N, C-alpha and C positions, 0 to 999 in steps of 0.2 A: 410452533416455532417461527417467527417471520423473521427473514432473512433480507436485509440490507444493503448491496452492493454498491460502491460508489468506482464510479472511473473517472478520474479528474483527466482533462485533455488539454490539447494547445494545438490548434492547426492540424488537425488528425482527421482533415475531408479523407484519405485517402486507407485509412482502418476504422473509422469509425461505424460505419454500418455493416463491417464483416465483423467486427469484435462484441458489436451488441447482439446480434443475428446469433454467430457462435454460442454467446453464452446464451442465449432465448431458446435456441434448441437443446442446448444442452440441459437445461434445466427441464423441459417438455419432455427429452429422455429420461429423467429419471423421475418423472411424474411428480415434480417438485412445485407445487403452485403458490405457496405462499412466500412470495417475495416480493422487493421493489427494488427496481436499478433506479442508481441515480447519477445522470452525467455531469459534470459540475463544469463547465467553459472556463478555464481562466485566463481568459485575453486571445482567444484568436482572431484571426485577421482573416481567413480563406471563409471558403463557405461549411464548416461547423458549425455553426448554427442553424442553416437550413438543413443538412443533414440530422441534426437532434432534433429539431422539431419535425421533419418527416418518419423518423422513428419513435418519437411518442404518438402520431397518430396511429402507424401500425403496430405498435404493440402497447397497451394500455397499462401495465404496469412498468414502463419505463417512462422516468421523465427528466425535465432539462432544465438545469441553472446556468446562469449567465453571472460572473462575479467580475468584479472591475480591477482583481488584483493580481498577478503572475505567478504562480508557484504551486508546485503540488501540496504542499502545506495548506497553504488558504484553501485548497480546493477539498482537500482530506475534511479539514475541519466544518467547512459549509456542508459538507455533505452530513458527517457526524448529525450538526443540527437540525437536520432536516428528516433525518433517516427515523423509521418510526418502527422498525425491526427490534426481535429482542438479539440477534447478534448482529453487527455493521463491521464492514470491513472493504480494502479498495482492492482491488485489481488493476495492472495495467491493460491497457485496450490491444496492445497487440498481441496479447494472450499469449507472451512467452513462458510463462508458468503455466504447465498441461491444464487445459481446463478438469480435467478427471478429479484434482484434487480440491478444487468446491464442494464436490458431491461427499469427498472424504472429511473436508471440515462440516461439512452438518451434520453426517453422523458423528463427529469425535463429540461435537457439542451437545448432542443428543442422549448420548448416551456414558460420556465420559463430564459428569457433573464439575468436576473437580479444575477444570482446563476451562481458564478463563479469557487465553489470549494464543491466540495459533501464528506462530511465526514461520513463512515457508523459506529457508534456507535453502541455496545452490549449493553449498558446501559443507553441509553433513557427509557424512561417510558414505551413506545408501542414497545421497542425490546421486542426478544424472545431468548434468550440463553438458551442454553439446554447443559450439560455433563462437566457444570465448576467445576474441580476440587477444593475443599476449597480451598488449599494453592495457588491456581491459584488464587482465587478471592479475596486472601487476597493483594496478593503483589500486582494485576491490580488495586484494590479500595484504593492501599497505596500510586501506580506513582499517580494517577489522585489525592488524597487530595494535593501530593507535588507541580505536575502541577501547580494547583490549587491555592494555596495556595503561593509558591514561585515563579510563572510564570506568574498567573494569568488568565490562559485555561479557556476558555465560554465555549468549548465544552464537550460533556458528555462521551468522549473515547479520547484514543488517537491514539492504535495502532489496532484497526480491522480487517487489513489485506481488506480495500475495501477504494480507495480513488481513486477521479476523479476529473479533473479539466479542464478548457481552458487551451489549449497548454500555448499560450504566458503569463499566468501568473504560470504556472510550471516555463518555463525557468526564466523569473524573480527571483522563488524563487530560482531554483538553484545557480544563476547566488550572490544572497544575504545571502547565509546557508552557512554553514562550508563545511569541506569535512569529516566532520565522516563518516564511512564507514557500522556501523553498525545499529539495528533498533532505535538508538535513534536519527537517522538522519532524519523519517518519523514521528518521534513528534518535534523536531524543525521546519519542513517543513509546520507543521500546526498551530505550535505558532505564526511562522514568518507572515503566512498567516492572521491569527487573528489581531497582532500587526498591519498590513500594511495597514488593512481595506479591506482586500479580503473576499467579501460574502461569507460565510460559511456556508452550509446549513448541520445541524447535524443533518444526517439522521439513525432513528432507522431501524435495520434488524433484519431478523434472522439468529442462528449464532449455528453451533454446534460443539464442542469442537474436537478437532484434537488430540487421546491420541496417535500419531504418534512424536509428536513436536519433536525437538531438541535443541530445548533452552534449556540454563544449567540457571536455576531461578537464583541462587547463584552469579554466575559471571556478569549475565543482569543486576540483583539488585546495585554491587557496580559500575557498569558503570555506571546506568542510575543518580545514586548520584552526581557522576562524572560531569555529563553533566547538570544536573541541576543548578550544581555550577555554569559552565562556562558560561549558559544562562543568571541565573540573574546577570552576573557581567557584560555581555554585553550590558542586557534590562534596567538595573538601575543604572550600575555605568557608563559605557561609554555611555550607552545610545544608543546605535548600535544597530538599529531592520532591 
C-alpha cells in the first residue's frame, strides 16, 4: 500500500526542512518505505524553493512542485493530481498533529477496508490539544457550530491539518468540489465526503498549537461566512452534493 503525503507550503523557510526531515525519519523508524512526499509551494517569496530543491536531492522520495496560485486548497488539489499512492492526504508542515498518528493511519487503512477517509480531530473526547490560545478556541468552536447548524457536519473538527483518504475517493471529491483555493476548500472536501456517504473516521489526535502561524483570523472568518453561505445554497437549495 503506497502512501502519498502532501505538504502545502507558503514561505516556510524556517520549518520546511525540519518538517520533512522529521517525517522521513519517522517513516524510517517504523520501517515503512512505500511512500512519496510531495511539497506543493503555493507562491513562496522566501527561500522555500531552494530548501525544497535541497530536500529532493537529499531524499529520493521527496518531490517539489511550484504552483502560481496561493492557497492550501489549490496546493492540495495539485498534490492529489500528482499523487501515485493508494492512500493520499496532507499534513501541516509544522507537524502540530503528533507524527505518530501517521503510522496509526497507515495501520487503519491496512486492517479496516471499510474506512475510506481519516479526519484528524482536535476536539473529539479523546483528543489532547495543547497551547490553544483563547481567541483561536473561540473562532474554532464558532466555526464548528456554524458548520453543524447550517451544513449538518458530523465530524468534531473541520481543519485539523491531518487528512488522509483512499486515492480514488480523493479524485472523486476533487472533481465534485469547487475551485476554492483557500483553507475552506478542505472543509468543503470533508463536508462533501459526508454528504456522499463516504465512510469518514473522525480520529482523535494529540495536537500542539503553532505560535508562528500566518493565518489572518478576521480575513479568514469573513471568507468562511461567505463559503458557508455558498455551500448552504448548493446543498439545500440547488441540492448539488
